[in-house]
PyMOL Python script that loads the backbone (N, CA, C, O; Angstrom):
from pymol import cmd

cmd.read_pdbstr("""\
ATOM      1  N   MET A   1      49.715 106.491 157.235  1.00  0.00           N
ATOM      2  CA  MET A   1      50.598 106.297 156.117  1.00  0.00           C
ATOM      3  C   MET A   1      49.790 105.787 154.929  1.00  0.00           C
ATOM      4  O   MET A   1      49.056 104.805 155.042  1.00  0.00           O
ATOM      5  N   ALA A   2      49.931 106.459 153.797  1.00  0.00           N
ATOM      6  CA  ALA A   2      49.182 106.088 152.595  1.00  0.00           C
ATOM      7  C   ALA A   2      49.808 104.867 151.941  1.00  0.00           C
ATOM      8  O   ALA A   2      51.028 104.702 151.934  1.00  0.00           O
ATOM      9  N   THR A   3      48.960 104.023 151.399  1.00  0.00           N
ATOM     10  CA  THR A   3      49.425 102.834 150.719  1.00  0.00           C
ATOM     11  C   THR A   3      49.186 102.992 149.224  1.00  0.00           C
ATOM     12  O   THR A   3      48.106 103.410 148.806  1.00  0.00           O
ATOM     13  N   ILE A   4      50.174 102.666 148.433  1.00  0.00           N
ATOM     14  CA  ILE A   4      50.037 102.728 146.986  1.00  0.00           C
ATOM     15  C   ILE A   4      49.776 101.319 146.484  1.00  0.00           C
ATOM     16  O   ILE A   4      50.521 100.389 146.790  1.00  0.00           O
ATOM     17  N   THR A   5      48.723 101.174 145.719  1.00  0.00           N
ATOM     18  CA  THR A   5      48.433  99.860 145.149  1.00  0.00           C
ATOM     19  C   THR A   5      48.634  99.924 143.643  1.00  0.00           C
ATOM     20  O   THR A   5      48.327 100.926 142.997  1.00  0.00           O
ATOM     21  N   THR A   6      49.151  98.841 143.107  1.00  0.00           N
ATOM     22  CA  THR A   6      49.366  98.736 141.673  1.00  0.00           C
ATOM     23  C   THR A   6      48.346  97.757 141.127  1.00  0.00           C
ATOM     24  O   THR A   6      48.226  96.626 141.598  1.00  0.00           O
ATOM     25  N   LYS A   7      47.619  98.213 140.130  1.00  0.00           N
ATOM     26  CA  LYS A   7      46.629  97.331 139.527  1.00  0.00           C
ATOM     27  C   LYS A   7      47.347  96.263 138.721  1.00  0.00           C
ATOM     28  O   LYS A   7      48.184  96.565 137.870  1.00  0.00           O
ATOM     29  N   ARG A   8      47.017  95.033 138.994  1.00  0.00           N
ATOM     30  CA  ARG A   8      47.650  93.913 138.309  1.00  0.00           C
ATOM     31  C   ARG A   8      46.643  93.267 137.361  1.00  0.00           C
ATOM     32  O   ARG A   8      45.440  93.233 137.620  1.00  0.00           O
ATOM     33  N   ARG A   9      47.173  92.763 136.268  1.00  0.00           N
ATOM     34  CA  ARG A   9      46.344  92.063 135.295  1.00  0.00           C
ATOM     35  C   ARG A   9      46.882  90.658 135.120  1.00  0.00           C
ATOM     36  O   ARG A   9      48.091  90.434 135.180  1.00  0.00           O
ATOM     37  N   ALA A  10      46.002  89.735 134.908  1.00  0.00           N
ATOM     38  CA  ALA A  10      46.400  88.339 134.722  1.00  0.00           C
ATOM     39  C   ALA A  10      47.073  88.151 133.369  1.00  0.00           C
ATOM     40  O   ALA A  10      46.704  88.787 132.383  1.00  0.00           O
ATOM     41  N   ALA A  11      48.045  87.286 133.340  1.00  0.00           N
ATOM     42  CA  ALA A  11      48.729  86.921 132.099  1.00  0.00           C
ATOM     43  C   ALA A  11      48.994  85.428 132.155  1.00  0.00           C
ATOM     44  O   ALA A  11      49.184  84.858 133.230  1.00  0.00           O
ATOM     45  N   SER A  12      49.003  84.812 131.010  1.00  0.00           N
ATOM     46  CA  SER A  12      49.222  83.373 130.953  1.00  0.00           C
ATOM     47  C   SER A  12      50.440  83.097 130.071  1.00  0.00           C
ATOM     48  O   SER A  12      50.549  83.630 128.967  1.00  0.00           O
ATOM     49  N   PHE A  13      51.353  82.261 130.568  1.00  0.00           N
ATOM     50  CA  PHE A  13      52.555  81.900 129.823  1.00  0.00           C
ATOM     51  C   PHE A  13      52.708  80.394 129.828  1.00  0.00           C
ATOM     52  O   PHE A  13      52.317  79.720 130.781  1.00  0.00           O
ATOM     53  N   ARG A  14      53.273  79.877 128.770  1.00  0.00           N
ATOM     54  CA  ARG A  14      53.609  78.461 128.710  1.00  0.00           C
ATOM     55  C   ARG A  14      55.119  78.362 128.873  1.00  0.00           C
ATOM     56  O   ARG A  14      55.879  78.961 128.112  1.00  0.00           O
ATOM     57  N   LEU A  15      55.538  77.603 129.870  1.00  0.00           N
ATOM     58  CA  LEU A  15      56.955  77.434 130.162  1.00  0.00           C
ATOM     59  C   LEU A  15      57.296  75.951 130.169  1.00  0.00           C
ATOM     60  O   LEU A  15      56.448  75.116 130.485  1.00  0.00           O
ATOM     61  N   PRO A  16      58.543  75.622 129.819  1.00  0.00           N
ATOM     62  CA  PRO A  16      58.957  74.226 129.954  1.00  0.00           C
ATOM     63  C   PRO A  16      58.877  73.804 131.426  1.00  0.00           C
ATOM     64  O   PRO A  16      59.098  74.621 132.320  1.00  0.00           O
ATOM     65  N   GLY A  17      58.570  72.561 131.666  1.00  0.00           N
ATOM     66  CA  GLY A  17      58.422  72.061 133.027  1.00  0.00           C
ATOM     67  C   GLY A  17      59.645  72.310 133.898  1.00  0.00           C
ATOM     68  O   GLY A  17      59.521  72.693 135.061  1.00  0.00           O
ATOM     69  N   TYR A  18      60.846  72.086 133.318  1.00  0.00           N
ATOM     70  CA  TYR A  18      62.065  72.274 134.109  1.00  0.00           C
ATOM     71  C   TYR A  18      62.222  73.723 134.561  1.00  0.00           C
ATOM     72  O   TYR A  18      62.735  73.986 135.649  1.00  0.00           O
ATOM     73  N   LEU A  19      61.774  74.676 133.713  1.00  0.00           N
ATOM     74  CA  LEU A  19      61.890  76.088 134.083  1.00  0.00           C
ATOM     75  C   LEU A  19      60.906  76.433 135.196  1.00  0.00           C
ATOM     76  O   LEU A  19      61.267  77.126 136.148  1.00  0.00           O
ATOM     77  N   LEU A  20      59.688  75.965 135.089  1.00  0.00           N
ATOM     78  CA  LEU A  20      58.702  76.203 136.142  1.00  0.00           C
ATOM     79  C   LEU A  20      59.149  75.576 137.457  1.00  0.00           C
ATOM     80  O   LEU A  20      59.000  76.185 138.516  1.00  0.00           O
ATOM     81  N   ASN A  21      59.696  74.366 137.397  1.00  0.00           N
ATOM     82  CA  ASN A  21      60.202  73.717 138.614  1.00  0.00           C
ATOM     83  C   ASN A  21      61.338  74.521 139.225  1.00  0.00           C
ATOM     84  O   ASN A  21      61.406  74.685 140.443  1.00  0.00           O
ATOM     85  N   GLY A  22      62.228  75.022 138.381  1.00  0.00           N
ATOM     86  CA  GLY A  22      63.329  75.853 138.865  1.00  0.00           C
ATOM     87  C   GLY A  22      62.830  77.126 139.521  1.00  0.00           C
ATOM     88  O   GLY A  22      63.367  77.549 140.544  1.00  0.00           O
ATOM     89  N   LEU A  23      61.808  77.739 138.944  1.00  0.00           N
ATOM     90  CA  LEU A  23      61.217  78.946 139.539  1.00  0.00           C
ATOM     91  C   LEU A  23      60.613  78.635 140.908  1.00  0.00           C
ATOM     92  O   LEU A  23      60.753  79.421 141.844  1.00  0.00           O
ATOM     93  N   LYS A  24      59.952  77.503 141.020  1.00  0.00           N
ATOM     94  CA  LYS A  24      59.350  77.115 142.304  1.00  0.00           C
ATOM     95  C   LYS A  24      60.422  76.908 143.362  1.00  0.00           C
ATOM     96  O   LYS A  24      60.268  77.346 144.502  1.00  0.00           O
ATOM     97  N   VAL A  25      61.505  76.243 142.987  1.00  0.00           N
ATOM     98  CA  VAL A  25      62.601  75.998 143.936  1.00  0.00           C
ATOM     99  C   VAL A  25      63.218  77.326 144.381  1.00  0.00           C
ATOM    100  O   VAL A  25      63.433  77.546 145.573  1.00  0.00           O
ATOM    101  N   GLU A  26      63.498  78.201 143.428  1.00  0.00           N
ATOM    102  CA  GLU A  26      64.112  79.490 143.755  1.00  0.00           C
ATOM    103  C   GLU A  26      63.169  80.357 144.586  1.00  0.00           C
ATOM    104  O   GLU A  26      63.612  81.043 145.507  1.00  0.00           O
ATOM    105  N   ALA A  27      61.896  80.333 144.273  1.00  0.00           N
ATOM    106  CA  ALA A  27      60.921  81.101 145.044  1.00  0.00           C
ATOM    107  C   ALA A  27      60.889  80.629 146.497  1.00  0.00           C
ATOM    108  O   ALA A  27      60.828  81.443 147.418  1.00  0.00           O
ATOM    109  N   ARG A  28      60.929  79.318 146.696  1.00  0.00           N
ATOM    110  CA  ARG A  28      60.956  78.778 148.062  1.00  0.00           C
ATOM    111  C   ARG A  28      62.203  79.229 148.806  1.00  0.00           C
ATOM    112  O   ARG A  28      62.133  79.601 149.977  1.00  0.00           O
ATOM    113  N   LYS A  29      63.358  79.194 148.118  1.00  0.00           N
ATOM    114  CA  LYS A  29      64.619  79.618 148.745  1.00  0.00           C
ATOM    115  C   LYS A  29      64.539  81.072 149.210  1.00  0.00           C
ATOM    116  O   LYS A  29      65.069  81.429 150.262  1.00  0.00           O
ATOM    117  N   GLN A  30      63.877  81.896 148.418  1.00  0.00           N
ATOM    118  CA  GLN A  30      63.800  83.328 148.722  1.00  0.00           C
ATOM    119  C   GLN A  30      62.555  83.698 149.530  1.00  0.00           C
ATOM    120  O   GLN A  30      62.300  84.876 149.781  1.00  0.00           O
ATOM    121  N   HIS A  31      61.779  82.683 149.938  1.00  0.00           N
ATOM    122  CA  HIS A  31      60.544  82.907 150.697  1.00  0.00           C
ATOM    123  C   HIS A  31      59.614  83.863 149.950  1.00  0.00           C
ATOM    124  O   HIS A  31      59.085  84.814 150.525  1.00  0.00           O
ATOM    125  N   ARG A  32      59.428  83.591 148.664  1.00  0.00           N
ATOM    126  CA  ARG A  32      58.553  84.384 147.803  1.00  0.00           C
ATOM    127  C   ARG A  32      57.556  83.455 147.130  1.00  0.00           C
ATOM    128  O   ARG A  32      57.712  82.234 147.131  1.00  0.00           O
ATOM    129  N   SER A  33      56.538  84.062 146.561  1.00  0.00           N
ATOM    130  CA  SER A  33      55.656  83.292 145.685  1.00  0.00           C
ATOM    131  C   SER A  33      56.314  83.251 144.310  1.00  0.00           C
ATOM    132  O   SER A  33      57.160  84.089 143.996  1.00  0.00           O
ATOM    133  N   VAL A  34      55.927  82.283 143.499  1.00  0.00           N
ATOM    134  CA  VAL A  34      56.457  82.208 142.140  1.00  0.00           C
ATOM    135  C   VAL A  34      56.082  83.477 141.390  1.00  0.00           C
ATOM    136  O   VAL A  34      56.901  84.017 140.647  1.00  0.00           O
ATOM    137  N   ASN A  35      54.870  83.957 141.569  1.00  0.00           N
ATOM    138  CA  ASN A  35      54.427  85.181 140.910  1.00  0.00           C
ATOM    139  C   ASN A  35      55.341  86.355 141.265  1.00  0.00           C
ATOM    140  O   ASN A  35      55.753  87.108 140.383  1.00  0.00           O
ATOM    141  N   ASN A  36      55.660  86.514 142.555  1.00  0.00           N
ATOM    142  CA  ASN A  36      56.506  87.619 142.990  1.00  0.00           C
ATOM    143  C   ASN A  36      57.917  87.475 142.429  1.00  0.00           C
ATOM    144  O   ASN A  36      58.515  88.464 142.006  1.00  0.00           O
ATOM    145  N   LEU A  37      58.454  86.266 142.420  1.00  0.00           N
ATOM    146  CA  LEU A  37      59.785  86.033 141.887  1.00  0.00           C
ATOM    147  C   LEU A  37      59.838  86.404 140.411  1.00  0.00           C
ATOM    148  O   LEU A  37      60.759  87.097 139.978  1.00  0.00           O
ATOM    149  N   VAL A  38      58.868  85.954 139.644  1.00  0.00           N
ATOM    150  CA  VAL A  38      58.830  86.261 138.211  1.00  0.00           C
ATOM    151  C   VAL A  38      58.710  87.767 138.004  1.00  0.00           C
ATOM    152  O   VAL A  38      59.360  88.320 137.118  1.00  0.00           O
ATOM    153  N   GLU A  39      57.896  88.430 138.802  1.00  0.00           N
ATOM    154  CA  GLU A  39      57.732  89.880 138.694  1.00  0.00           C
ATOM    155  C   GLU A  39      59.059  90.604 138.953  1.00  0.00           C
ATOM    156  O   GLU A  39      59.427  91.513 138.209  1.00  0.00           O
ATOM    157  N   VAL A  40      59.768  90.204 139.996  1.00  0.00           N
ATOM    158  CA  VAL A  40      61.050  90.840 140.327  1.00  0.00           C
ATOM    159  C   VAL A  40      62.075  90.593 139.223  1.00  0.00           C
ATOM    160  O   VAL A  40      62.793  91.514 138.832  1.00  0.00           O
ATOM    161  N   VAL A  41      62.151  89.364 138.718  1.00  0.00           N
ATOM    162  CA  VAL A  41      63.098  89.042 137.657  1.00  0.00           C
ATOM    163  C   VAL A  41      62.787  89.860 136.399  1.00  0.00           C
ATOM    164  O   VAL A  41      63.699  90.387 135.762  1.00  0.00           O
ATOM    165  N   LEU A  42      61.532  89.966 136.048  1.00  0.00           N
ATOM    166  CA  LEU A  42      61.155  90.737 134.859  1.00  0.00           C
ATOM    167  C   LEU A  42      61.435  92.228 135.043  1.00  0.00           C
ATOM    168  O   LEU A  42      61.910  92.887 134.119  1.00  0.00           O
ATOM    169  N   LEU A  43      61.145  92.757 136.219  1.00  0.00           N
ATOM    170  CA  LEU A  43      61.444  94.168 136.481  1.00  0.00           C
ATOM    171  C   LEU A  43      62.935  94.444 136.352  1.00  0.00           C
ATOM    172  O   LEU A  43      63.335  95.444 135.757  1.00  0.00           O
ATOM    173  N   ASN A  44      63.759  93.556 136.912  1.00  0.00           N
ATOM    174  CA  ASN A  44      65.213  93.724 136.800  1.00  0.00           C
ATOM    175  C   ASN A  44      65.668  93.638 135.348  1.00  0.00           C
ATOM    176  O   ASN A  44      66.537  94.400 134.923  1.00  0.00           O
ATOM    177  N   ALA A  45      65.097  92.731 134.598  1.00  0.00           N
ATOM    178  CA  ALA A  45      65.495  92.558 133.199  1.00  0.00           C
ATOM    179  C   ALA A  45      65.127  93.770 132.356  1.00  0.00           C
ATOM    180  O   ALA A  45      65.856  94.128 131.431  1.00  0.00           O
ATOM    181  N   ILE A  46      64.022  94.392 132.664  1.00  0.00           N
ATOM    182  CA  ILE A  46      63.544  95.505 131.848  1.00  0.00           C
ATOM    183  C   ILE A  46      64.122  96.844 132.287  1.00  0.00           C
ATOM    184  O   ILE A  46      64.499  97.655 131.440  1.00  0.00           O
ATOM    185  N   TYR A  47      64.200  97.091 133.579  1.00  0.00           N
ATOM    186  CA  TYR A  47      64.534  98.429 134.062  1.00  0.00           C
ATOM    187  C   TYR A  47      65.927  98.591 134.643  1.00  0.00           C
ATOM    188  O   TYR A  47      66.355  99.717 134.896  1.00  0.00           O
ATOM    189  N   ARG A  48      66.632  97.522 134.857  1.00  0.00           N
ATOM    190  CA  ARG A  48      67.953  97.632 135.473  1.00  0.00           C
ATOM    191  C   ARG A  48      68.988  97.944 134.407  1.00  0.00           C
ATOM    192  O   ARG A  48      69.252  97.121 133.530  1.00  0.00           O
ATOM    193  N   GLU A  49      69.567  99.118 134.480  1.00  0.00           N
ATOM    194  CA  GLU A  49      70.574  99.528 133.511  1.00  0.00           C
ATOM    195  C   GLU A  49      71.911  99.664 134.225  1.00  0.00           C
ATOM    196  O   GLU A  49      71.978 100.221 135.321  1.00  0.00           O
ATOM    197  N   PRO A  50      72.970  99.158 133.611  1.00  0.00           N
ATOM    198  CA  PRO A  50      74.282  99.275 134.248  1.00  0.00           C
ATOM    199  C   PRO A  50      74.731 100.732 134.310  1.00  0.00           C
ATOM    200  O   PRO A  50      74.398 101.534 133.438  1.00  0.00           O
ATOM    201  N   ASN A  51      75.499 101.066 135.365  1.00  0.00           N
ATOM    202  CA  ASN A  51      76.014 102.427 135.484  1.00  0.00           C
ATOM    203  C   ASN A  51      77.189 102.621 134.529  1.00  0.00           C
ATOM    204  O   ASN A  51      77.612 101.679 133.859  1.00  0.00           O
ATOM    205  N   ALA A  52      77.718 103.857 134.470  1.00  0.00           N
ATOM    206  CA  ALA A  52      78.779 104.199 133.523  1.00  0.00           C
ATOM    207  C   ALA A  52      80.035 103.355 133.738  1.00  0.00           C
ATOM    208  O   ALA A  52      80.674 102.934 132.774  1.00  0.00           O
ATOM    209  N   GLU A  53      80.387 103.109 135.000  1.00  0.00           N
ATOM    210  CA  GLU A  53      81.591 102.323 135.300  1.00  0.00           C
ATOM    211  C   GLU A  53      81.443 100.885 134.799  1.00  0.00           C
ATOM    212  O   GLU A  53      82.376 100.317 134.230  1.00  0.00           O
ATOM    213  N   THR A  54      80.278 100.314 135.014  1.00  0.00           N
ATOM    214  CA  THR A  54      80.034  98.944 134.556  1.00  0.00           C
ATOM    215  C   THR A  54      80.029  98.881 133.028  1.00  0.00           C
ATOM    216  O   THR A  54      80.582  97.951 132.441  1.00  0.00           O
ATOM    217  N   LEU A  55      79.406  99.870 132.389  1.00  0.00           N
ATOM    218  CA  LEU A  55      79.398  99.902 130.926  1.00  0.00           C
ATOM    219  C   LEU A  55      80.816 100.001 130.371  1.00  0.00           C
ATOM    220  O   LEU A  55      81.144  99.342 129.385  1.00  0.00           O
ATOM    221  N   ALA A  56      81.662 100.828 131.004  1.00  0.00           N
ATOM    222  CA  ALA A  56      83.054 100.964 130.558  1.00  0.00           C
ATOM    223  C   ALA A  56      83.803  99.642 130.726  1.00  0.00           C
ATOM    224  O   ALA A  56      84.574  99.257 129.847  1.00  0.00           O
ATOM    225  N   ALA A  57      83.585  98.943 131.841  1.00  0.00           N
ATOM    226  CA  ALA A  57      84.236  97.652 132.073  1.00  0.00           C
ATOM    227  C   ALA A  57      83.770  96.624 131.049  1.00  0.00           C
ATOM    228  O   ALA A  57      84.569  95.830 130.554  1.00  0.00           O
ATOM    229  N   MET A  58      82.494  96.639 130.735  1.00  0.00           N
ATOM    230  CA  MET A  58      81.963  95.712 129.737  1.00  0.00           C
ATOM    231  C   MET A  58      82.590  95.990 128.368  1.00  0.00           C
ATOM    232  O   MET A  58      82.910  95.064 127.622  1.00  0.00           O
ATOM    233  N   LYS A  59      82.761  97.278 128.047  1.00  0.00           N
ATOM    234  CA  LYS A  59      83.368  97.662 126.777  1.00  0.00           C
ATOM    235  C   LYS A  59      84.820  97.195 126.724  1.00  0.00           C
ATOM    236  O   LYS A  59      85.270  96.686 125.698  1.00  0.00           O
ATOM    237  N   ASP A  60      85.559  97.366 127.830  1.00  0.00           N
ATOM    238  CA  ASP A  60      86.955  96.905 127.892  1.00  0.00           C
ATOM    239  C   ASP A  60      87.043  95.402 127.660  1.00  0.00           C
ATOM    240  O   ASP A  60      87.886  94.931 126.896  1.00  0.00           O
ATOM    241  N   CYS A  61      86.174  94.658 128.319  1.00  0.00           N
ATOM    242  CA  CYS A  61      86.190  93.196 128.180  1.00  0.00           C
ATOM    243  C   CYS A  61      85.889  92.782 126.742  1.00  0.00           C
ATOM    244  O   CYS A  61      86.541  91.895 126.191  1.00  0.00           O
ATOM    245  N   ALA A  62      84.908  93.424 126.151  1.00  0.00           N
ATOM    246  CA  ALA A  62      84.515  93.067 124.789  1.00  0.00           C
ATOM    247  C   ALA A  62      85.590  93.436 123.773  1.00  0.00           C
ATOM    248  O   ALA A  62      85.738  92.763 122.753  1.00  0.00           O
ATOM    249  N   SER A  63      86.342  94.504 124.047  1.00  0.00           N
ATOM    250  CA  SER A  63      87.340  94.972 123.075  1.00  0.00           C
ATOM    251  C   SER A  63      88.665  94.220 123.187  1.00  0.00           C
ATOM    252  O   SER A  63      89.523  94.357 122.315  1.00  0.00           O
ATOM    253  N   GLY A  64      88.844  93.437 124.234  1.00  0.00           N
ATOM    254  CA  GLY A  64      90.075  92.702 124.410  1.00  0.00           C
ATOM    255  C   GLY A  64      91.192  93.520 125.026  1.00  0.00           C
ATOM    256  O   GLY A  64      92.352  93.109 124.998  1.00  0.00           O
ATOM    257  N   VAL A  65      90.851  94.682 125.585  1.00  0.00           N
ATOM    258  CA  VAL A  65      91.857  95.511 126.254  1.00  0.00           C
ATOM    259  C   VAL A  65      92.485  94.692 127.370  1.00  0.00           C
ATOM    260  O   VAL A  65      91.790  93.968 128.083  1.00  0.00           O
ATOM    261  N   GLU A  66      93.804  94.808 127.522  1.00  0.00           N
ATOM    262  CA  GLU A  66      94.483  94.042 128.562  1.00  0.00           C
ATOM    263  C   GLU A  66      94.072  94.587 129.925  1.00  0.00           C
ATOM    264  O   GLU A  66      94.271  95.766 130.216  1.00  0.00           O
ATOM    265  N   LEU A  67      93.512  93.743 130.735  1.00  0.00           N
ATOM    266  CA  LEU A  67      93.013  94.138 132.042  1.00  0.00           C
ATOM    267  C   LEU A  67      94.076  93.907 133.117  1.00  0.00           C
ATOM    268  O   LEU A  67      95.053  93.189 132.902  1.00  0.00           O
ATOM    269  N   GLU A  68      93.866  94.522 134.260  1.00  0.00           N
ATOM    270  CA  GLU A  68      94.798  94.374 135.376  1.00  0.00           C
ATOM    271  C   GLU A  68      94.823  92.925 135.841  1.00  0.00           C
ATOM    272  O   GLU A  68      93.783  92.277 135.963  1.00  0.00           O
ATOM    273  N   GLU A  69      96.031  92.430 136.097  1.00  0.00           N
ATOM    274  CA  GLU A  69      96.187  91.049 136.537  1.00  0.00           C
ATOM    275  C   GLU A  69      95.760  90.918 137.994  1.00  0.00           C
ATOM    276  O   GLU A  69      96.069  91.775 138.822  1.00  0.00           O
ATOM    277  N   LEU A  70      95.055  89.850 138.293  1.00  0.00           N
ATOM    278  CA  LEU A  70      94.620  89.582 139.649  1.00  0.00           C
ATOM    279  C   LEU A  70      95.743  88.874 140.391  1.00  0.00           C
ATOM    280  O   LEU A  70      96.160  87.782 140.003  1.00  0.00           O
ATOM    281  N   THR A  71      96.236  89.497 141.466  1.00  0.00           N
ATOM    282  CA  THR A  71      97.324  88.927 142.251  1.00  0.00           C
ATOM    283  C   THR A  71      96.816  88.608 143.648  1.00  0.00           C
ATOM    284  O   THR A  71      95.695  88.965 144.008  1.00  0.00           O
ATOM    285  N   GLU A  72      97.655  87.929 144.436  1.00  0.00           N
ATOM    286  CA  GLU A  72      97.257  87.616 145.815  1.00  0.00           C
ATOM    287  C   GLU A  72      97.004  88.893 146.601  1.00  0.00           C
ATOM    288  O   GLU A  72      96.087  88.947 147.420  1.00  0.00           O
ATOM    289  N   GLU A  73      97.814  89.924 146.358  1.00  0.00           N
ATOM    290  CA  GLU A  73      97.636  91.199 147.064  1.00  0.00           C
ATOM    291  C   GLU A  73      96.296  91.831 146.696  1.00  0.00           C
ATOM    292  O   GLU A  73      95.590  92.344 147.565  1.00  0.00           O
ATOM    293  N   ASN A  74      95.947  91.796 145.411  1.00  0.00           N
ATOM    294  CA  ASN A  74      94.654  92.334 144.988  1.00  0.00           C
ATOM    295  C   ASN A  74      93.506  91.580 145.651  1.00  0.00           C
ATOM    296  O   ASN A  74      92.518  92.179 146.075  1.00  0.00           O
ATOM    297  N   ILE A  75      93.650  90.263 145.735  1.00  0.00           N
ATOM    298  CA  ILE A  75      92.597  89.443 146.335  1.00  0.00           C
ATOM    299  C   ILE A  75      92.439  89.795 147.816  1.00  0.00           C
ATOM    300  O   ILE A  75      91.317  89.909 148.308  1.00  0.00           O
ATOM    301  N   GLU A  76      93.548  89.966 148.523  1.00  0.00           N
ATOM    302  CA  GLU A  76      93.466  90.337 149.937  1.00  0.00           C
ATOM    303  C   GLU A  76      92.795  91.694 150.090  1.00  0.00           C
ATOM    304  O   GLU A  76      91.959  91.872 150.975  1.00  0.00           O
ATOM    305  N   ASN A  77      93.151  92.655 149.236  1.00  0.00           N
ATOM    306  CA  ASN A  77      92.514  93.971 149.290  1.00  0.00           C
ATOM    307  C   ASN A  77      91.025  93.859 149.007  1.00  0.00           C
ATOM    308  O   ASN A  77      90.213  94.531 149.644  1.00  0.00           O
ATOM    309  N   LEU A  78      90.670  93.014 148.056  1.00  0.00           N
ATOM    310  CA  LEU A  78      89.271  92.816 147.715  1.00  0.00           C
ATOM    311  C   LEU A  78      88.516  92.210 148.893  1.00  0.00           C
ATOM    312  O   LEU A  78      87.406  92.637 149.209  1.00  0.00           O
ATOM    313  N   GLU A  79      89.114  91.222 149.540  1.00  0.00           N
ATOM    314  CA  GLU A  79      88.463  90.593 150.684  1.00  0.00           C
ATOM    315  C   GLU A  79      88.250  91.602 151.805  1.00  0.00           C
ATOM    316  O   GLU A  79      87.204  91.591 152.453  1.00  0.00           O
ATOM    317  N   GLU A  80      89.226  92.474 152.043  1.00  0.00           N
ATOM    318  CA  GLU A  80      89.086  93.516 153.087  1.00  0.00           C
ATOM    319  C   GLU A  80      87.994  94.494 152.703  1.00  0.00           C
ATOM    320  O   GLU A  80      87.201  94.915 153.544  1.00  0.00           O
ATOM    321  N   TYR A  81      87.956  94.852 151.431  1.00  0.00           N
ATOM    322  CA  TYR A  81      86.919  95.770 150.952  1.00  0.00           C
ATOM    323  C   TYR A  81      85.532  95.171 151.131  1.00  0.00           C
ATOM    324  O   TYR A  81      84.607  95.847 151.582  1.00  0.00           O
ATOM    325  N   ILE A  82      85.395  93.912 150.780  1.00  0.00           N
ATOM    326  CA  ILE A  82      84.097  93.236 150.905  1.00  0.00           C
ATOM    327  C   ILE A  82      83.632  93.207 152.353  1.00  0.00           C
ATOM    328  O   ILE A  82      82.438  93.342 152.621  1.00  0.00           O
ATOM    329  N   LYS A  83      84.547  93.035 153.277  1.00  0.00           N
ATOM    330  CA  LYS A  83      84.198  93.024 154.711  1.00  0.00           C
ATOM    331  C   LYS A  83      83.604  94.355 155.160  1.00  0.00           C
ATOM    332  O   LYS A  83      82.812  94.392 156.102  1.00  0.00           O
ATOM    333  N   THR A  84      83.976  95.443 154.497  1.00  0.00           N
ATOM    334  CA  THR A  84      83.472  96.763 154.894  1.00  0.00           C
ATOM    335  C   THR A  84      82.057  97.022 154.369  1.00  0.00           C
ATOM    336  O   THR A  84      81.393  97.965 154.801  1.00  0.00           O
ATOM    337  N   LEU A  85      81.610  96.199 153.456  1.00  0.00           N
ATOM    338  CA  LEU A  85      80.271  96.431 152.875  1.00  0.00           C
ATOM    339  C   LEU A  85      79.165  96.061 153.811  1.00  0.00           C
ATOM    340  O   LEU A  85      77.992  96.200 153.465  1.00  0.00           O
TER     341      LEU A  85
END
""", "prot")
cmd.dss("prot")
cmd.show_as("cartoon", "prot")
cmd.util.cbc("prot")
cmd.orient("prot")
C-alpha cells in the first residue's frame, strides 16, 4: 500500500496564553497533538463549506422567516432519528 506524504513547513504564531492553554486542553481530550488539532481546525475553517440545505436554513434564519415550532412530538421524532444514526 502506497503512502502519501505531505510536505510540511514550519510556521510561527503568537497566541494569547489562554488560547494556547485551551488548545492544549482540547488536544489532550481528543488524544491529539496541539499541532494536529490546529491543523484540523484550520482545514475545517478553510475548506468546509455548508451544503445547499444548510445554506437555505441559514438564509431563513437571517431573514426572519417564521420557522417551524419545536413541539414535544418533534423532539421525540428527533430523538428517534438520532438513535438511528
